[in-house]
MILOVO-997118 format. One line per 3 residues: number of its first residue (from 0); their letters; for each residue x, y, z of C-alpha. Coordinates in Angstrom, 1 decimal. Example, Ala and Ser with C-alpha at 12.3 -4.5 7.8 and 13.67 -1.06 7.14 Angstrom:
<recs>
0> AS> 12.3/-4.5/7.8; 13.7/-1.1/7.1
</recs>
This chain:
<recs>
0> MVL> 108.9/112.2/106.9; 106.6/113.5/104.3; 105.6/111.4/101.3
3> HGR> 105.2/114.3/98.6; 106.9/115.9/95.4; 108.8/114.5/92.9
6> VTL> 112.3/113.8/91.7; 112.7/113.1/88.2; 116.3/111.7/86.8
9> TYG> 117.5/110.1/84.0; 117.3/106.3/83.1; 119.1/104.6/80.7
12> AVQ> 118.0/100.9/79.6; 120.3/98.2/79.1; 119.5/95.0/76.6
15> GGE> 120.5/91.9/76.0; 121.4/88.6/77.9; 118.6/85.5/78.8
18> VVD> 115.5/86.3/79.7; 114.2/84.1/83.1; 110.5/84.3/83.7
21> LVM> 109.3/84.4/87.0; 105.7/83.7/88.7; 104.7/85.3/92.1
24> GGN> 106.1/83.3/94.6; 108.6/82.2/92.3; 112.6/83.2/92.9
27> TPI> 116.2/83.0/91.5; 119.8/83.5/92.4; 121.3/87.0/91.6
30> PPV> 124.8/86.4/90.0; 127.6/88.0/91.6; 127.8/91.0/89.6
33> DLL> 128.5/95.0/90.5; 125.2/96.3/89.4; 121.4/95.1/89.2
36> QVS> 119.1/97.6/87.5; 115.7/97.5/88.5; 112.6/98.5/86.4
39> CSW> 108.9/98.6/86.6; 106.6/99.4/84.0; 102.9/100.3/83.4
42> STR> 100.9/101.6/80.7; 101.1/105.4/80.1; 97.6/106.9/81.5
45> TGL> 96.7/110.9/81.5; 96.7/112.4/84.5; 97.8/109.0/86.5
48> DAD> 101.0/107.5/87.1; 103.3/105.4/89.6; 106.3/105.6/91.6
51> LST> 108.7/102.7/91.8; 110.8/102.8/95.7; 112.6/100.7/98.4
54> LQL> 113.1/99.5/101.5; 116.4/98.0/103.3; 114.8/95.5/105.7
57> TGG> 116.6/94.1/109.1; 114.1/91.7/109.8; 111.4/92.4/107.9
60> RVR> 111.4/96.2/109.4; 114.0/99.2/108.8; 116.3/100.7/111.1
63> GDS> 115.2/103.9/110.5; 113.6/106.1/107.8; 117.1/106.4/105.8
66> DFV> 116.3/103.1/105.0; 113.3/104.2/102.5; 114.3/105.4/99.5
69> FYN> 112.0/106.7/97.4; 111.0/110.2/95.2; 112.1/112.8/98.1
72> QPT> 115.2/110.5/99.0; 116.3/108.8/96.1; 119.3/107.6/97.0
75> STD> 120.4/105.4/100.3; 122.9/106.6/102.7; 125.7/104.0/101.8
78> GAL> 124.7/104.9/98.3; 123.8/100.9/97.3; 120.1/102.0/96.1
81> QLT> 119.5/105.1/93.8; 116.5/105.8/92.2; 117.8/106.6/88.1
84> GKH> 114.0/108.2/87.4; 111.2/107.9/84.7; 110.8/107.8/81.0
87> SRD> 108.0/107.1/78.9; 108.1/105.6/75.0; 105.2/104.1/72.8
90> GTS> 102.8/104.1/75.4; 104.6/102.8/78.2; 106.1/104.4/81.4
93> VDG> 108.9/103.2/83.2; 110.4/103.7/86.7; 114.1/102.4/87.6
96> LSA> 116.8/101.8/90.6; 120.1/100.8/90.1; 121.6/98.4/93.5
99> QLG> 125.0/97.8/94.1; 124.4/94.4/97.0; 128.1/94.8/97.7
102> RVD> 128.0/98.0/99.1; 124.5/97.0/101.0; 125.3/97.2/104.9
105> PEV> 125.9/93.6/106.1; 122.8/94.3/108.8; 120.7/94.2/105.9
108> DSI> 119.0/91.2/104.9; 116.5/91.8/102.7; 115.5/94.5/100.1
111> VVL> 111.9/95.4/99.1; 110.9/97.2/95.7; 107.9/98.5/96.0
114> VSV> 105.3/100.4/93.0; 102.7/102.8/94.5; 100.2/104.9/92.3
117> DGP> 100.5/108.6/92.0; 96.8/109.9/91.1; 93.3/111.3/91.8
120> PGS> 91.4/109.8/94.6; 89.8/106.4/93.8; 92.5/105.6/91.5
123> SLA> 94.6/102.1/91.4; 97.1/100.1/90.0; 94.4/98.4/88.2
126> DLG> 94.0/101.8/86.2; 97.5/101.4/84.4; 97.1/97.9/83.4
129> DLL> 99.6/94.7/84.5; 102.7/95.9/86.0; 106.1/94.2/84.4
132> GTV> 109.0/94.2/87.2; 112.4/93.6/85.2; 115.7/93.3/86.9
135> RFG> 119.1/93.1/84.8; 122.0/91.7/86.3; 125.4/93.1/85.3
138> TAD> 125.6/96.4/82.7; 127.6/94.3/79.6; 125.4/92.3/77.6
141> PDE> 123.2/91.6/80.9; 120.8/88.5/81.7; 117.2/89.5/83.2
144> AQF> 114.3/88.3/85.4; 111.4/89.6/84.5; 108.0/88.9/86.9
147> QVT> 104.2/90.3/85.4; 102.2/91.8/88.6; 98.1/90.6/87.3
150> GLT> 95.4/90.1/88.9; 95.4/93.8/90.7; 92.0/95.3/91.3
153> TET> 91.5/98.6/94.0; 95.0/98.2/95.3; 97.5/101.4/95.7
156> AVV> 100.5/100.0/95.9; 102.2/96.4/95.7; 105.5/94.8/96.5
159> VFE> 106.9/93.8/93.3; 110.5/92.1/94.0; 112.3/91.4/97.0
162> LYR> 116.0/91.0/97.2; 117.6/88.8/100.1; 120.4/87.0/101.6
165> RGI> 121.0/83.2/100.9; 124.4/82.1/102.5; 127.0/84.0/101.0
168> GWK> 125.1/85.4/98.0; 121.5/87.1/97.3; 118.4/85.8/95.4
171> LRA> 115.2/87.4/94.0; 111.8/86.7/94.6; 108.7/87.8/93.2
174> VGQ> 106.2/88.9/94.9; 103.3/90.5/94.0; 101.5/91.2/97.2
177> GYQ> 99.3/94.6/97.0; 98.3/96.8/99.7; 94.9/99.2/99.9
180> DGL> 96.2/101.9/101.7; 98.9/103.4/99.5; 102.8/103.9/99.6
183> AGL> 102.3/105.6/103.2; 100.5/102.6/104.5; 102.8/100.3/103.2
186> ARD> 105.9/102.2/104.4; 104.2/102.1/108.1; 103.8/98.3/107.7
189> FGV> 107.7/98.1/107.1; 108.5/100.5/110.3; 108.8/104.4/108.4
192> HVD> 108.0/107.0/110.4; 105.2/108.9/107.9; 103.5/112.2/108.7
195> AEP> 99.7/111.6/108.6; 97.5/113.6/106.6; 94.4/115.3/108.1
198> APA> 91.2/112.6/107.2; 88.4/114.6/105.3; 85.6/115.2/108.0
201> DSS> 83.4/112.6/106.8; 85.7/109.7/106.4; 84.4/107.1/108.3
204> TPA> 86.8/104.2/106.4; 88.7/102.2/108.8; 92.2/101.7/108.5
207> APA> 93.6/98.7/106.8; 95.1/96.0/108.4; 98.5/95.3/108.2
210> IDW> 99.6/92.6/105.7; 102.4/89.7/106.1; 103.5/90.4/103.1
213> RHP> 106.1/87.4/103.8; 103.3/85.1/103.1; 100.9/85.9/100.5
216> PVP> 98.8/84.1/98.6; 101.0/82.1/95.9; 100.5/79.2/94.0
219> AGY> 102.1/75.7/95.0; 106.0/75.6/95.0; 106.7/79.2/96.8
222> EI> 109.9/78.9/98.5; 110.9/80.8/101.4
</recs>
């Protein structure tokens, strides 16, 4: 799998309903609705952007590369997850994803939503300001949950949300775990095969260690 190129579709925002504000490690039940609309927003910067992507996991790992939905593979094979594209307005850029949890394979026990920086070498997510993750439940005057990702410094990718099975339903967790080695390194940690790019001849930087994203440092009250 090669991580390059871009796919841009039309994203339509839905407004209304009540808002639940999540903190890092916090979670909330997902109501039994037909459709979720997930988005992440950041400050628009010239020559710098970010991308939203998602992974379907079984026991913390993908079953294959087809479980990775990103700009070169914008729809999952089961049709449950689909990138809905980007738009920019009033100095804010937004990337979106639609999710139909009822169509997710029963083998999949969690879905993680990721954001990665897209810019020249040395760029980080901190250059885009705080990220705002939003999940809207339903389509007609939906409720929604929000999570403000703060405190990023040199990270180039971050796990924003986890949607995970709990009993017969689903829950949403705010994660906020950052990664230093971008979308490719993050994807490898979850078992995605990513074609390696040649390293610069003078590169002596060691590979970033794998991160246990399920147990990041979080405030008291973190719930599995």
